[in-house]
N, C-alpha and C positions, 0 to 999 in steps of 0.2 A: 858483157854477155857474149856467149858463143852464138853465132847465127845458124839458123836452120840450113843455110847454104854450106856450112862446114861439117855437116854430118858425113862421116867417112864412107858409108855405104848405105844404099837405099833399097836395092832390089830384093823384094820378098822379105824385108825387115819390118816387123810390126812396130809402128811408131805411134805412141799415144799423144794426141794433141788436145790440150785444154783450150777449147775454142769458144767464141762468143755466140752461142745459139739461143740465148735468152731473148726470144722475139715474141711479140704479142700474138696470142692465139684467140680467134673468135669463131664460134660455131665449129670447133674442131679443125680449123685450118689456119695457116699462117696469114695474119692480117697485114703485116708490113715486113718485107724481106730485106730492108736496108742493111741491118746488122748482119744478116745472113750473107749478103753479097760482100760485105767487108771481110768476112771470114774466108772467102773463096781463094784468094791468092796462095795462102799457105797450103790449103787442102789440095788444090790442083797442082801446085809445085811438087808435093810429095807423091801424089798419084801418078803424075807424068814421069817421075823418076822410078816408078815401079815399087814404091813402098806399100805395105799393108797399112792403110791409114785408119786409125781407131780414134774416134772423136768423143771427147768427154766434155759435158757442159751441165750447167744447172738451168732450170726453167722456173721462173716465179720464185716467190719467197717462202711459200709454205711447204714445198717439197712434195706436193700432191699431183702436180701436172706431169703429163707424159710428153716426151720428145718425139713420139711417133709421127705426128703431123709435120714436125720440123724435118725429120728424115725424109719424109715424102716430098716436101718442098725442095730440099737439097738435091734430091735425085733428078730434079728438072735441070739443074745446073751441072751436076757431076754424075756421069753414068756409073753404073755398078755400085750404087749406094744402097746399103741395107740397114736394118734396124734390129737391135737386140733389146728385149724387154727387161734386161738386167744390166747393172753397171759393174758388178763384180761376180765372182763365184764360178762354178763349173760351166754354167750356160754361157757366160761371157767368154770364158777361156776357149770353149769349144767353137764359138762364133768367130773368134779371132783366128784360131787355127784353120778354120774353113776358108778364110780369105785368100784370094790370089793376089799377086802383085798388081798394084794399080787400082785396087778396089777400096771402098770406104765403108766403114761400119760405125753407126751412131749408137752409142751406149745410152741406156735410160738415164733420166734425170739424176744427177749425183746427189741432190738434196733429198731424194727419197730415202737415202741412208743417213741416219743421224750422225754417223762418223765423219761426214764431210764438213759440216758446220762446226762440229766439236773438235776438228783437227785431230782426229783419232789416228795414231800411228798404225794401228792394225788395219784400218780402212785404206790408208795410203799404201801399205804393203800389198793389200789385195789388188789395188789398181796397178801397182808396179809389176805384178805377175802377168799382166796382159801384154807387155811390150818389152822391147830391148832398148828403146830410146824414148825420151820425153821431150815434147815441144810445148812451150808456154806461148799461147797466142791470144789469151783472154785478158787484155789490159784492163778491161772494165771491172774485173774481179781481183786484180792484183793488190788492192788495198785491204783485202780480206785475209785473215789468218786461218784459212780453211785447208783441209788435208790436201786437196789437189793443187793448191797454190803454194804452200810453204813446206809441206812434208814430203811430197812426191819428188821434187827435184833432187833431194838428197839420196834417193834410192835408185835413180837411173841416170845415165848420161843426159844432161839437160841442155836445151838450146832455146833461143828466142825465135818465135815465128816472125813472118814478114810484117804482119799487122802490128805486133808488139814493137818491133824495131821502128816502124813508121811513127807510132804514137810517141815513143820516147824521143825520137829525133825532132819531131814537130813541136812537142811541148817544151823540150829543152831550148829550142830556138825562141819560143815565146817568152822565155825568161831573160832574153837579151833583145828586147824589141827595138825596132826603128822608131825614132821619135818624130813628131808627137805620137804618144801611145795612149790608148784608151782601154781600160779594163772595166767590164760590167759584171757584177756578181749579184745574182738574184737568189730566189728560193727562200729558205727559212733556216732556223737554228744557228744563231750567232756562234755558239760554242764550237761548232764544227767548221766555221769559216774564219775565225779570228786569226789563225796563223797565216792563211793564204792572203787575207787582207793586208797584214803587215808586210808580207813579201811583195805584194803588188804595189803597195804604196811606196816601197823603196825603189821600184824599177819603172813604174808607169807615171805619166804626167797627170792623168786623171783616173780616179777609181770611183765609179758610180755604183752605189749600193741601192738595189731595188727589191721588189717583192716583200714578203713578210720580214725579211732581214732588215729592211729600211725602218720597219716599225720600231725595232729595238733602238735604233739611233734617234728617231724622232722622239720616242719616249724619254731617252736619256737627255735630250735637249729641253725637256719639260713641256713638250707639245702633247696635246690630247690625241690619243689614238683610239679612244672608245673601247669597243669590244674586239678590236683587231687582233689577229694572231701575233703573239710575241713570244720570245724565248724566256721562260722563267729562270733559266740558269745563266742568263747573260750577266756579265760582270760590269756594273756601272762604272767602275774605275777604268777598266779597259776600254769601254765604249767612249768615255770622256777623253781618253788619251788619243784614240783614233779620230774623234771629232775635231781635235785640235790640229790635225794635219790639213793644211790648205788644199791638198790634192783630193781629199775625199769630197764627193758630191752626193746629194740626196735628192729625192723627188721634190719639186717645187709645188706641185699640185697632185691631187689624187682623185680617184673615182670611189665614192663611198655610198653606202646604203644603211638604213636602219638595220641593226643586227637581225631583227626578226624577219626581215624581207630578203636576206641574203641568199636564201635557198630557193626563192621563187624561180620558176622556169624563165620568166621574163625579167629577171633581176638585172641583167646586163643593160637592158634598154632603159631601166628606171634609175640607174646609178646617177648620183649627183656629183658634179665636178666641184671640188673645194680646194682652196689653198691648203698647203701642208699644215698650216697653223690654224685651219678653220674646220677641223673635224669635230663633230658633236659627240657628246658622251655616250649617246645611244647608237652610234654608227660603227660600222666596221669598214676598214679600208680594203678594197678588193682589186685595185689596179692603180697604176700611175695615170696621171692626167695628160691632156693635150699639150700643156706648156712644158711638161717634162719630156714628152715625145719630141717637141721642137728643140729642147736643150740637147738631147742626146743626138738628134739628127745633125745638129751643128757641130758637136764634138766629133761625131763619126766622120763628117765631111772633111774635117781638118786633120784627121789622124792618118798615120802611115801604118800603124799596127793597131788591131782591135782584138782583144781577148774577151770572150763572153761565155758565161756559164750561169744558167738559171733564169727562170721567167720573171717578168716584172709585175705580175699580178697572179691571182688565183686561176691559173691557166686551166686546170682540170675542171673548173666549174664554169668555164666559158668566158672568163674575163681575159680576153686575148688581145685587146686593142693595142696596148702599149708594147707588148712582146712582138706582135706582128709588125708594128710600126718600126721598132728597132731592127728587126730582121730586114725590112726593106731598106732602111737607111744604111746598114752595114753592107748589104749587097751592092748598093749603088755607090759606095764610098771610094772604091778602087784601092782601099787599104788591104794589107795582108791581114786576113781574118781567120782566127782560130776559135772554134766554138765547141761546146759540149754540154751534156745534160739532157735528160729525156725530153722535157717540155720545150727546151730551146731547139733541139733537133726536130721535134714534132712541128714546131712553128715554121721553120725554114723549109721543111719537107712538104708541109701542106701548101705552102706558097709556091712551091716549085723552084726554090732558090738555091738548093744545095750546090749545083754546079758553079754558083757565083761566089762560093766561100772557099778560101784557100785550103782549110783543113777542118774536117768535122770529126771530132773525137768520139769513140764509142764509149768513153767513160764519162760519168757524172762526178760521183764522189772520188773515183780514182784520179780523175783529171785534177781536181782541186787539191787532193793530197799530194800528188806528184809535184804540182806547182809550189806547194808549201814546203815540202821536204826534200825535193830533188830525187826521191827514190820511193819505193813502195815495198811492202813485205815480199810480194811475189817476185819483184826484180832482185831484191837482195838474196832471195833463195837461189835464183839462177846464178848470181855472181859468186856464191859461196859453195856451189856444188863441187864435191871432190872427185867426181867420176869423169 
């Protein structure tokens, strides 16, 4: 990939940057600016070199949210930042023309236009009309075949941003870990994680599977998982093949509740600790247990490399104990630590531990797909640009 540093001219050149501005909004304001700060190096690099910096991003999944509060938050870090309530069309083109060198314009949420998710060539062409150069810096969306990710780089001279370069470099290094090496994969949906598990089992000494993903393996072993979340599309034969690998590790105990009580506000305090083979038919598994926490702390303490993506319990419902315990263990381990995924990052951020991790990826699914495949559609699009 060509680096943003290799752009031949900057001064007064309109440069469109696909940037990660998908940050949480609460009460009309940015609630967490961590990802916003990760986007700053490329934005400030271009602004300081006199470019007209045009930022394109999505916000949320539905396409209804506005990036106006994100632009307001960004202006606190980057002077001369303005907002355009359109992402394409005459109003957007006029706003770009009005920019002076070194100023920044945030376009409206790309997903407000259905052409973004549909990878519509016409929408990509409309975006291309806004600039002379394209910079891809949104690693977190590079696994999506959306217009601004895969179609746009073919229409303009395309370069990789500083954050994208860092993500690729760090995650590539994670594929050649120093040993002993521990990988922890949580979350759900076995069908989306099968390939990355195969890759990690070939490269890491221990691969621990947690979260709802572990339920698929426990079920495949013939253990009772009650009403716990599991993947209906999980292939029993493939699960059995992975279970036969001695490097694979699963929870040895869990925190469980009767399914009817799992939504109670006080459910976390009422959870029962059970052995992994002691879950009742009317229960749902909500988190890993204390013996599993101790197992992971021991593995982390012995590791030189730790890769982690995904929570160990139903984090969004308040079952955070095992995830937070692992965060503390990894932070204390002294190992090279590479982490990603929304709930994983939320845990270490809430604990104030981010500075104690070697690298925190902005990608969740993108991180896993890159580790599995060694590339992503958005990266391949940059590599094949003919301009």
